C-alpha positions as CSV (number, residue, x, y, z in Angstrom):
1,M,165.4,98.5,112.4
2,R,165.2,94.6,113.1
3,R,162.2,94.7,109.7
4,A,164.6,97.4,108.2
5,L,167.9,95.0,108.0
6,A,165.6,92.1,107.2
7,G,164.2,94.0,104.2
8,L,168.2,94.1,103.3
9,T,168.3,93.4,99.0
10,T,170.9,91.6,97.6
11,R,172.7,94.7,96.7
12,G,173.0,95.3,100.0
13,R,173.9,92.3,101.4
14,S,176.6,91.9,99.3
15,F,177.9,95.2,100.9
16,V,177.8,94.0,104.2
17,A,179.5,90.7,103.4
18,A,182.2,92.3,101.0
19,G,182.6,95.7,104.1
20,A,182.7,92.3,106.8
21,T,185.5,90.1,104.7
22,A,187.4,93.6,103.6
23,I,187.9,94.5,107.5
24,V,188.7,90.8,108.6
25,C,191.3,90.9,106.1
26,A,193.2,94.4,106.4
27,F,193.0,92.9,110.1
28,A,194.6,90.2,109.3
29,L,197.4,91.7,106.6
30,G,197.8,95.0,109.1
31,E,196.5,97.3,106.1
32,R,194.7,100.2,107.2
33,D,193.3,101.5,104.0
34,L,191.7,98.1,103.5
35,L,190.2,98.9,106.8
36,R,188.6,102.5,106.1
37,A,187.3,101.2,102.7
38,G,185.3,97.8,104.3
39,V,184.3,100.4,107.0
40,L,182.9,102.4,104.5
41,V,181.8,99.6,102.7
42,L,180.1,98.1,106.0
43,V,178.4,101.3,106.9
44,L,176.9,102.4,103.7
45,P,173.9,100.1,104.2
46,L,173.3,100.4,107.8
47,L,173.0,104.1,107.4
48,C,170.3,103.4,104.2
49,T,168.5,100.9,106.5
50,L,168.4,103.7,109.6
51,A,167.2,106.1,107.3
52,V,164.5,103.6,105.7
53,S,163.2,102.2,109.3
54,R,163.0,106.2,110.5
55,T,160.7,107.2,107.6
56,R,157.2,107.7,108.7
57,Y,155.2,108.2,105.5
58,R,150.9,108.6,105.8
59,L,149.8,107.5,102.8
60,A,146.1,107.6,101.7
61,C,144.9,104.9,98.8
62,A,141.6,104.5,97.1
63,R,140.6,102.4,93.9
64,K,138.0,102.1,90.9
65,L,137.2,99.0,89.5
66,E,134.9,100.5,85.8
67,P,133.1,97.9,85.8
68,S,132.9,96.1,88.8
69,R,131.0,93.9,86.9
70,L,131.8,92.4,83.3
71,A,131.4,89.5,81.1
72,V,134.5,87.1,79.8
73,G,136.6,88.6,77.2
74,H,136.0,92.0,78.2
75,E,138.7,94.8,79.8
76,A,137.7,96.6,83.0
77,R,140.1,99.5,84.4
78,A,141.3,100.2,87.9
79,D,141.6,103.5,88.6
80,L,144.2,104.2,91.7
81,R,144.6,107.3,94.0
82,L,147.8,107.2,96.4
83,E,147.7,110.6,98.3
84,N,150.7,111.9,101.3
85,V,148.9,113.0,104.2
86,S,151.7,113.6,106.1
87,R,153.9,116.9,106.2
88,L,156.9,115.5,104.6
89,P,157.4,114.7,101.4
90,S,157.8,111.1,100.3
91,G,161.0,109.4,99.0
92,L,161.3,106.6,96.0
93,L,158.5,104.5,95.9
94,M,157.5,101.8,93.6
95,V,153.8,100.8,94.2
96,E,152.3,97.3,93.0
97,D,148.5,96.7,93.0
98,Q,148.0,92.7,93.8
99,V,146.1,90.9,90.7
100,P,145.5,87.6,90.2
101,Y,147.5,86.2,87.8
102,T,144.4,85.4,85.6
103,L,143.6,89.2,85.4
104,G,147.0,89.7,83.5
105,G,149.3,89.9,86.4
106,R,151.4,92.7,88.7
107,A,150.4,95.8,88.2
108,R,153.7,98.0,89.1
109,F,154.6,101.9,89.1
110,V,157.5,103.7,90.4
111,L,156.7,106.9,92.0
112,D,159.8,109.7,92.3
113,R,158.1,111.9,94.9
114,I,154.9,112.9,96.6
115,E,154.9,116.5,98.0
116,P,152.9,116.9,100.8
117,R,149.6,116.7,100.6
118,G,149.9,115.8,97.3
119,S,148.4,112.8,95.2
120,R,149.0,110.3,92.0
121,E,146.5,108.9,90.0
122,L,147.5,105.8,88.7
123,S,145.3,103.6,86.4
124,Y,145.9,100.2,84.5
125,R,143.6,98.0,82.4
126,I,142.6,94.1,83.7
127,R,140.8,91.8,81.8
128,S,139.8,88.0,82.3
129,D,138.8,85.1,79.5
130,V,137.6,82.7,82.9
131,R,134.5,84.1,84.7
132,G,134.8,83.8,88.6
133,R,135.1,86.5,91.5
134,Y,138.8,87.8,91.9
135,R,139.9,89.9,94.2
136,V,141.7,93.1,93.2
137,G,144.2,94.5,95.6
138,P,145.5,95.3,98.3
139,L,148.0,98.0,97.2
140,V,151.7,97.0,98.4
141,V,154.1,99.3,98.4
142,R,157.8,99.3,98.7
143,L,160.1,102.2,100.1
144,A,163.5,102.3,99.3
145,D,166.6,104.5,99.6
146,P,168.5,106.0,96.9
147,F,171.4,103.5,96.3
148,G,169.2,100.4,96.7
149,M,170.5,98.8,99.5
150,V,167.1,98.6,101.7
151,E,163.6,97.9,100.5
152,L,160.5,98.0,103.1
153,V,157.0,96.4,102.1
154,R,154.1,98.0,103.4
155,S,150.4,96.9,102.5
156,F,147.1,98.8,102.7
157,S,144.2,96.8,103.5
158,L,141.9,98.2,100.9
159,A,140.7,94.9,98.8
160,D,137.9,95.0,95.8
161,T,136.0,92.3,93.5
162,L,136.4,92.3,89.9
163,T,133.0,89.7,89.1
164,V,133.6,88.2,85.7
165,T,130.4,86.7,84.4
166,P,129.7,83.9,81.3
167,A,130.0,85.1,77.8
168,I,126.5,86.5,77.4
169,V,125.3,86.5,73.7
170,A,122.4,89.1,72.1
171,L,119.2,87.0,71.4
172,P,116.4,88.5,69.2
173,P,113.6,90.2,70.6
174,E,110.9,87.9,69.5
175,R,107.4,86.6,71.6
176,L,107.9,84.1,73.1
177,A,104.3,81.4,72.5
178,G,105.0,79.9,75.8
179,A,105.6,82.9,78.1
180,W,102.7,82.0,80.1
181,T,100.6,80.6,83.7
182,G,97.6,78.5,83.3
183,G,95.7,77.9,80.4
184,G,95.2,80.3,77.1
185,D,97.5,82.1,75.3
186,S,97.7,84.9,77.5
187,L,100.6,86.3,79.1
188,A,101.1,85.5,82.7
189,R,99.0,86.7,85.2
190,T,100.0,87.4,88.4
191,V,96.5,86.8,90.3
192,A,95.3,89.8,92.4
193,T,91.4,90.8,93.1
194,A,90.2,94.0,94.2
195,G,89.3,94.9,97.8
196,E,91.0,96.2,100.8
197,D,92.1,93.4,102.4
198,D,93.2,91.1,99.4
199,V,94.1,88.2,100.9
200,A,95.7,86.1,97.9
201,P,98.8,84.8,99.1
202,R,102.7,84.8,97.7
203,E,105.7,84.3,99.3
204,Y,107.5,87.3,100.9
205,R,109.9,88.8,98.6
206,H,113.2,90.8,99.9
207,G,111.8,94.5,100.4
208,D,108.0,93.7,101.3
209,D,106.1,95.9,103.9
210,L,106.1,93.7,107.4
211,R,102.6,95.0,108.0
212,R,101.6,92.7,104.6
213,V,102.4,89.7,106.1
214,H,99.4,87.0,106.1
215,W,100.0,85.2,109.4
216,R,96.8,82.4,108.5
217,S,98.7,81.4,105.1
218,T,102.4,81.7,106.9
219,A,101.0,79.1,109.5
220,R,99.6,76.9,106.8
221,Y,102.4,77.0,104.2
222,G,105.3,76.8,106.8
223,E,107.3,80.2,105.3
224,L,106.6,83.9,105.6
225,M,103.8,84.8,103.3
226,V,102.1,88.5,102.7
227,R,99.0,89.5,101.0
228,R,98.6,91.0,97.5
229,E,97.3,94.6,97.1
230,E,98.4,95.4,93.9
231,Q,96.5,93.8,90.6
232,H,99.3,93.5,87.7
233,W,100.1,91.5,85.1
234,Q,104.0,89.5,84.8
235,S,104.9,86.8,83.1
236,S,106.7,84.1,85.0
237,G,109.3,81.9,84.3
238,T,112.3,79.2,85.4
239,L,115.8,79.3,84.2
240,F,116.6,75.5,85.5
241,L,120.3,74.5,84.6
242,D,121.7,70.3,84.4
243,A,125.3,71.3,86.1
244,R,125.7,67.4,86.7
245,R,129.4,67.0,86.2
246,V,128.5,63.2,84.6
247,A,126.2,65.3,82.0
248,H,128.9,67.2,80.8
249,W,132.2,66.9,79.0
250,G,135.9,69.3,78.2
251,D,136.5,71.9,80.7
252,G,137.7,75.4,80.2
253,P,135.6,77.9,77.5
254,G,135.0,74.7,75.4
255,G,133.6,72.5,77.3
256,S,129.9,72.0,77.3
257,F,129.4,73.0,81.6
258,E,130.7,76.4,80.0
259,Q,128.3,76.9,77.5
260,A,125.4,75.7,79.3
261,V,126.4,78.2,81.6
262,S,126.4,81.1,78.8
263,V,123.1,79.8,77.3
264,T,121.2,80.2,80.9
265,A,123.1,83.4,81.4
266,S,122.0,84.9,77.9
267,V,118.4,83.3,78.2
268,G,118.3,85.3,81.9
269,V,119.5,88.5,80.9
270,H,117.1,88.2,77.8
271,L,114.1,87.3,79.5
272,G,114.7,89.8,82.7
273,R,114.7,92.5,80.2
274,A,111.7,91.8,78.6
275,G,109.9,92.2,82.0
276,M,109.7,88.3,82.8
277,G,109.6,87.2,86.4
278,L,112.1,85.1,87.3
279,R,113.9,82.3,89.6
280,Y,117.1,80.3,88.9
281,V,117.0,76.4,89.8
282,T,119.5,74.1,89.4
283,D,120.0,70.0,89.5
284,E,120.4,70.7,93.7
285,G,117.5,72.6,94.0
286,E,116.3,76.3,93.9
287,A,119.3,78.5,93.9
288,L,117.5,82.2,93.5
289,P,113.6,83.0,94.5
290,P,111.2,84.4,92.1
291,S,111.6,88.1,91.4
292,V,109.1,90.3,89.8
293,S,110.0,92.3,86.7
294,F,110.7,96.0,87.7
295,E,113.6,94.1,90.5
296,S,116.3,94.9,87.9
297,A,118.9,93.5,90.8
298,F,118.0,89.9,89.6
299,E,119.9,90.0,86.4
300,G,122.8,91.0,88.6
301,L,122.2,88.4,91.0
302,L,121.9,86.0,88.6
303,L,125.3,86.7,86.6
304,D,127.1,86.7,89.8
305,A,125.4,83.1,90.6
306,L,127.2,82.3,87.5
307,A,130.1,83.3,87.9
308,V,131.0,80.9,90.4
309,A,128.8,78.1,89.1
310,R,130.8,74.9,89.4
311,T,129.5,71.3,88.3
312,S,127.6,69.5,91.3
313,R,128.5,66.1,92.0
314,G,125.1,64.6,91.7
315,H,124.0,62.3,89.5
316,T,120.1,63.0,89.7
317,L,118.0,65.2,88.7
318,T,115.3,64.6,91.3
319,P,115.9,67.7,94.0
320,G,116.1,70.6,91.1
321,L,112.5,68.8,89.7
322,A,111.3,68.1,93.2
323,A,111.9,72.1,93.7
324,L,109.9,72.8,90.4
325,R,106.6,70.5,91.5
326,G,106.8,71.6,94.9
327,R,105.8,75.1,93.6
328,L,102.5,74.1,91.3
329,G,101.4,71.6,94.2
330,R,101.4,74.6,97.1
331,G,98.5,76.2,95.0
332,R,100.6,79.0,93.7
333,D,100.7,80.5,90.3
334,G,103.2,78.0,89.0
335,D,106.3,78.6,87.0
336,G,105.2,79.7,83.6
337,L,107.7,79.3,81.0
338,V,110.8,77.2,81.9
339,V,113.4,77.1,80.3
340,A,116.0,74.3,81.0
341,V,119.6,74.0,79.8
342,F,120.4,70.3,79.6
343,G,124.1,68.1,79.3
344,R,124.0,65.0,77.7
């Protein structure tokens, strides 16, 4: 009841104030008719408060974002399903999905009535011109009486994440002359030899069988290493992004850093879809470890990382260059093609 009284609308508070004033004036002037009118005006919002506070709706909510990851300037669709799982019909419901201002502001709906075990499907579109990771939800339901005297707010806990990636420019499908590791003009080769116990090591990647761990190489390099047991050819490469604040000018879509992030995303998507195993390095060091061509998840990981990329406060490229040299200096396959995106 206390929460319901706190949910009195401006109209409800005005009725309470007017009723109380009329009752006081009725006693002061000895007017019984004014007293009856004051009591009526005062009791109406209190009855509405009692009715709304005793409402026990059981509502279920589901949300779907399609797609959950999109590029800057594109639209996504949010589908909501609100279900009344109680045995009582609902009253007037005002539904609002919490949407960040960057995605277009509020998404509000008014539902007159949901029958028992019934449901309503709602949808709206969202769009962002600024990359980032945004929280969509939770859904807020406002219960109101027919007279608009009381409004109670109840919120779901369900929320979804929308990732807005940098703008991606389609690149022409041309052969890259520098996409090789080692000497010659051939494609990069991930070295492997025949035999049952091939001990040419490489670093452990998520999903590798732990039975392939090569403990001698693990102790030598100080990180988990596995045996190569498959012979295959694959181009490898590295994306290097100079994210130093001192190397870029301007903010927003027209700034050089936003353009650099867009270039990195476009090149990464292009090379990944062309079958190249990539890793992502910034001026602060390695941001994403190497992938293999059939790991389509790397594209998503790269876009997720670039969606929230921010300028760094560093003044030197030393940590990033050390990450490149470190891999070459440990007797690995090398980095193959290196595509670097710099500022000034």
